[in-house]
Backbone bond lengths (Angstrom), bond angles and torsions (degrees), N, CA, C in turn:
res aa  C-N    CA-C-N  psi(-1)  N-CA   C-N-CA  omega(-1)  CA-C   N-CA-C  phi
1 M - - - 1.452 - - 1.517 110.35 -
2 S 1.291 115.07 148.74 1.456 120.43 179.14 1.528 110.47 -84.87
3 T 1.307 115.48 136.50 1.458 121.06 172.98 1.516 106.55 -126.91
4 E 1.307 116.62 -179.17 1.461 119.04 179.90 1.523 112.38 -69.83
5 T 1.333 118.48 -18.08 1.464 120.63 -176.77 1.522 113.29 -104.21
6 T 1.322 118.61 -6.33 1.460 121.40 179.93 1.522 110.74 -134.61
7 A 1.318 114.75 159.42 1.467 121.76 171.35 1.526 106.55 -103.44
8 S 1.321 117.70 166.96 1.460 121.22 174.65 1.522 109.10 -131.61
9 V 1.343 115.28 156.69 1.464 121.18 -173.81 1.521 110.10 -134.58
10 S 1.329 115.94 140.05 1.463 122.53 169.56 1.520 107.46 -140.58
11 T 1.326 115.98 162.58 1.463 120.31 -178.57 1.524 109.95 -153.01
12 H 1.306 115.54 160.88 1.459 121.27 168.39 1.521 107.91 -149.94
13 I 1.342 115.45 162.31 1.466 121.29 -177.31 1.511 109.40 -127.74
14 L 1.335 115.54 131.14 1.456 122.53 172.38 1.518 107.73 -114.52
15 D 1.317 116.45 124.09 1.470 121.51 175.42 1.521 106.46 -83.52
16 T 1.321 116.87 101.53 1.461 120.86 -175.22 1.524 112.55 -72.65
17 S 1.332 118.10 -13.61 1.463 119.85 177.94 1.522 111.72 -73.38
18 V 1.326 116.89 -21.96 1.464 120.83 178.36 1.526 112.31 -123.44
19 G 1.337 116.66 -4.80 1.458 120.46 178.45 1.514 113.80 68.71
20 R 1.332 115.99 31.79 1.463 120.78 -177.77 1.526 110.64 -137.41
21 P 1.334 116.63 160.08 1.464 119.47 175.06 1.528 110.78 -61.71
22 A 1.310 116.24 149.12 1.462 122.28 177.53 1.526 107.91 -94.57
23 E 1.314 116.71 106.77 1.467 122.17 -177.99 1.522 110.94 -91.83
24 G 1.334 115.89 141.29 1.449 121.17 172.70 1.516 116.16 83.77
25 V 1.322 117.91 16.32 1.468 120.40 178.05 1.532 108.48 -84.55
26 A 1.319 115.84 123.15 1.465 120.65 177.85 1.524 109.21 -73.52
27 I 1.323 115.72 137.59 1.462 122.14 -179.68 1.518 108.53 -130.99
28 S 1.334 116.25 131.84 1.463 122.16 175.88 1.519 108.78 -111.18
29 L 1.312 116.30 143.70 1.456 122.88 -179.27 1.524 109.38 -117.48
30 S 1.330 115.64 130.27 1.466 122.25 175.24 1.521 108.16 -129.76
31 A 1.324 115.71 156.45 1.469 120.74 -179.93 1.519 109.30 -144.33
32 R 1.316 114.66 159.87 1.465 120.77 173.13 1.523 108.57 -148.28
33 S 1.310 115.24 160.27 1.466 120.68 178.73 1.524 107.70 -115.68
34 G 1.313 115.81 92.81 1.459 122.04 -177.75 1.518 111.17 108.01
35 H 1.334 116.27 146.79 1.462 119.78 -174.39 1.529 113.78 -69.87
36 K 1.326 118.63 -14.57 1.461 121.08 177.22 1.529 112.97 -103.31
37 A 1.310 116.95 -3.14 1.468 121.20 -178.75 1.528 110.70 -73.85
38 Q 1.320 115.68 158.89 1.460 121.85 176.13 1.531 110.09 -76.29
39 W 1.325 115.37 147.73 1.454 120.24 175.56 1.521 109.64 -72.34
40 E 1.333 116.24 139.49 1.463 122.78 175.00 1.521 108.00 -113.87
41 A 1.328 116.61 118.24 1.461 120.63 176.34 1.516 108.70 -70.92
42 L 1.327 116.42 125.70 1.463 121.20 -176.58 1.521 112.46 -102.85
43 G 1.311 117.43 -16.59 1.460 121.05 -177.64 1.508 110.09 125.43
44 G 1.297 116.05 -164.32 1.452 118.84 -177.96 1.506 112.29 -169.59
45 S 1.320 113.87 -167.41 1.445 122.04 -177.53 1.524 107.17 -163.43
46 A 1.322 116.41 -163.02 1.463 121.67 176.51 1.527 108.67 -141.87
47 T 1.314 115.29 156.57 1.460 119.65 -179.45 1.527 110.59 -72.68
48 D 1.325 115.09 146.59 1.462 121.50 178.61 1.528 109.97 -90.54
49 A 1.322 117.31 -170.41 1.468 122.27 -177.71 1.528 112.32 -61.51
50 D 1.330 117.61 -22.75 1.466 121.60 177.16 1.525 111.83 -92.31
51 G 1.332 117.67 6.38 1.463 121.48 -179.64 1.513 113.08 76.62
52 R 1.325 117.08 10.76 1.461 121.29 -176.75 1.518 111.11 -101.01
53 C 1.307 114.36 149.34 1.462 122.17 176.10 1.523 105.68 -119.12
54 K 1.323 115.60 97.37 1.465 121.07 -170.75 1.517 114.50 -93.35
55 D 1.324 117.82 -5.93 1.463 118.81 -172.87 1.529 112.83 -125.68
56 L 1.319 116.81 41.19 1.468 119.67 175.09 1.523 109.41 -67.61
57 P 1.322 117.45 148.63 1.469 120.16 179.46 1.532 112.00 -61.67
58 A 1.318 115.51 154.17 1.466 121.41 176.36 1.530 109.69 -69.79
59 L 1.309 116.22 150.99 1.465 121.09 177.14 1.517 110.20 -84.36
60 P 1.319 117.12 140.96 1.466 118.93 177.22 1.527 111.72 -71.34
61 E 1.299 115.63 156.25 1.453 121.06 176.33 1.531 108.72 -58.32
62 G 1.317 116.84 140.79 1.457 121.89 178.47 1.519 114.57 88.34
63 T 1.340 118.01 2.60 1.466 120.73 179.14 1.522 110.14 -64.31
64 T 1.323 115.96 131.78 1.471 121.15 176.82 1.519 112.19 -118.24
65 H 1.332 117.36 -22.61 1.463 122.18 -179.97 1.523 109.44 -136.32
66 V 1.320 115.02 143.09 1.455 122.00 -179.51 1.522 108.28 -128.53
67 R 1.332 115.27 144.09 1.467 120.62 174.76 1.517 108.81 -128.24
68 L 1.324 115.67 127.49 1.452 123.21 173.35 1.521 107.59 -106.79
69 D 1.323 117.30 124.41 1.464 122.66 177.30 1.523 108.40 -110.57
70 Y 1.327 115.89 117.47 1.454 122.63 -178.99 1.527 108.70 -102.43
71 E 1.318 117.55 125.44 1.467 122.67 179.33 1.528 108.18 -90.11
72 T 1.321 116.61 88.06 1.464 121.14 -172.11 1.531 114.19 -86.67
73 E 1.320 117.60 -21.31 1.471 119.47 -176.58 1.528 112.02 -60.10
74 A 1.316 117.41 -50.01 1.469 120.33 -179.42 1.529 110.69 -60.26
75 Y 1.325 116.64 -39.06 1.471 119.99 178.63 1.524 110.34 -60.23
76 F 1.328 117.50 -50.83 1.464 119.51 -177.96 1.523 111.71 -66.50
77 L 1.312 118.01 -37.11 1.463 119.95 178.33 1.519 111.09 -65.55
78 D 1.333 117.46 -42.37 1.460 121.26 -179.28 1.526 112.80 -73.89
79 K 1.303 116.69 -46.63 1.463 120.50 -170.73 1.527 114.09 -84.96
80 H 1.312 116.95 -20.48 1.461 118.79 -174.81 1.521 112.69 -120.57
81 S 1.330 118.13 18.12 1.461 119.85 -176.23 1.528 111.47 -63.35
82 A 1.310 118.63 -39.48 1.457 120.57 179.80 1.527 110.77 -65.11
83 K 1.346 116.77 -40.93 1.457 120.08 178.63 1.521 110.61 -66.58
84 K 1.322 117.50 -40.09 1.456 121.25 -179.61 1.529 110.64 -63.25
85 Q 1.336 117.64 -38.80 1.454 120.31 178.87 1.527 110.34 -65.07
86 A 1.324 116.78 -41.79 1.462 120.04 178.53 1.520 110.55 -65.73
87 D 1.346 117.49 -42.23 1.458 121.03 179.09 1.521 111.76 -65.26
88 A 1.325 117.85 -35.77 1.463 121.68 -178.75 1.520 110.34 -61.52
89 Q 1.321 116.93 -34.85 1.452 120.32 179.16 1.523 111.07 -67.23
90 Q 1.321 117.50 -24.27 1.453 122.17 179.85 1.519 112.13 -100.71
91 D 1.357 118.12 3.80 1.464 123.85 -177.64 1.523 110.52 54.72
92 A 1.319 115.24 48.49 1.463 121.75 -177.07 1.522 111.40 -68.33
93 P 1.345 117.64 150.55 1.471 121.04 177.04 1.519 112.92 -54.98
94 A 1.325 117.93 -29.93 1.462 120.49 -178.94 1.522 111.00 -58.01
95 N 1.324 117.95 -28.74 1.450 120.87 -179.40 1.528 111.94 -96.01
96 R 1.293 118.84 -34.02 1.462 121.22 -178.95 1.518 111.91 -72.45
97 D 1.340 118.22 -35.10 1.456 121.89 -171.06 1.521 113.92 -99.60
98 S 1.303 118.75 6.71 1.455 121.71 -178.37 1.510 110.44 -102.98
99 G 1.324 115.42 174.17 1.458 121.15 177.28 1.519 111.01 -70.57
100 A 1.311 115.71 -172.72 1.456 121.76 -177.00 1.526 112.39 -57.94
101 S 1.328 117.21 -32.80 1.469 120.45 -178.86 1.524 111.82 -81.94
102 G 1.336 118.01 -9.47 1.456 120.70 -176.05 1.513 112.58 84.76
103 V 1.333 117.74 6.30 1.464 122.44 -179.92 1.523 107.93 -111.93
104 F 1.317 117.29 120.42 1.460 121.32 -177.04 1.522 112.96 -73.27
105 F 1.334 117.56 -41.81 1.465 122.57 177.02 1.530 108.75 -112.84
106 P 1.341 118.93 90.12 1.454 120.27 -178.71 1.528 113.33 -70.33
107 E 1.322 116.16 -19.50 1.464 120.42 175.06 1.516 108.79 -153.72
108 V 1.313 115.28 156.04 1.455 122.39 177.20 1.522 107.08 -128.45
109 A 1.314 116.89 127.61 1.467 121.59 177.85 1.525 108.25 -117.57
110 I 1.307 115.80 124.10 1.463 122.28 -179.64 1.522 107.90 -117.74
111 T 1.324 116.40 123.87 1.464 122.20 179.06 1.521 108.53 -117.90
112 F 1.328 116.51 135.61 1.462 119.99 -179.35 1.522 110.06 -150.23
113 A 1.318 114.49 159.26 1.466 122.15 -179.20 1.528 109.31 -91.83
114 V 1.330 115.54 146.55 1.462 121.18 178.81 1.526 109.89 -132.44
115 V 1.321 114.71 159.18 1.458 121.06 173.93 1.527 108.15 -126.66
116 P 1.315 117.80 149.71 1.466 121.23 -179.02 1.524 112.26 -56.66
117 G 1.316 114.67 144.51 1.453 120.72 175.30 1.519 115.35 85.36
118 E 1.323 118.01 -5.17 1.465 121.59 -178.40 1.527 110.71 -103.25
119 H 1.339 115.69 150.16 1.463 120.73 171.75 1.521 107.69 -104.45
120 Y 1.325 116.23 137.08 1.460 122.68 -179.09 1.517 109.01 -120.56
121 H 1.333 115.60 112.80 1.459 120.86 174.32 1.525 106.60 -103.99
122 V 1.338 116.42 123.34 1.462 121.66 -173.32 1.529 109.24 -121.39
123 P 1.338 117.54 93.52 1.456 120.43 176.09 1.528 110.90 -75.60
124 L 1.331 115.63 141.98 1.461 122.65 175.28 1.521 107.31 -113.72
125 L 1.327 116.11 120.20 1.462 122.16 173.99 1.521 105.63 -98.39
126 L 1.315 116.79 117.71 1.457 122.48 -166.68 1.521 111.25 -124.12
127 N 1.324 116.18 140.34 1.460 121.84 168.93 1.526 107.39 -147.53
128 P 1.314 119.01 170.32 1.462 119.56 -173.73 1.527 115.34 -59.14
129 F 1.325 119.01 -25.27 1.452 120.39 -177.05 1.519 114.47 -122.85
130 G 1.317 117.36 18.22 1.450 118.99 178.23 1.513 111.56 -175.98
131 Y 1.304 114.38 166.34 1.456 120.57 175.29 1.509 108.76 -157.17
132 S 1.323 115.17 158.74 1.453 120.14 172.88 1.525 107.50 -145.86
133 V 1.307 114.43 155.03 1.459 121.67 179.67 1.515 108.60 -135.46
134 Y 1.309 115.72 161.60 1.452 120.51 175.78 1.516 107.86 -159.34
135 R 1.311 116.03 164.43 1.457 119.82 173.63 1.518 107.87 -83.80
136 G 1.310 114.63 113.08 1.459 120.30 -179.78 1.511 110.81 -90.69
137 S 1.320 114.51 -164.80 1.469 119.72 -179.39 1.515 110.11 -125.20
């Protein structure tokens, strides 16, 4: 919960390649107090069937920067394995231009500034070859 001395964070992921929420993506939350401070790992969770992560740890008092780390490689390997096999037979760019695992973005790290008393909802729009984020409501 947000108080006057802390900010709060929530997130969700939409897989724009299939137009559906991304379920089962592990997310880690880190925070720091000041741009020169060390990052403190606070814990994490995973997205539910709606692509939402509703139980991220609370931010400590004095947090000024937050980092969300999304583990996207396992999601793409699990959820798109059938498509990848079909594409491999056609020598699709998705397989030629990706890393050894066939996943171009194995992780996504989003860092943003926060102020006390505010809630920050950060949606991630994800596809195999791109992503975008924004401050939601």
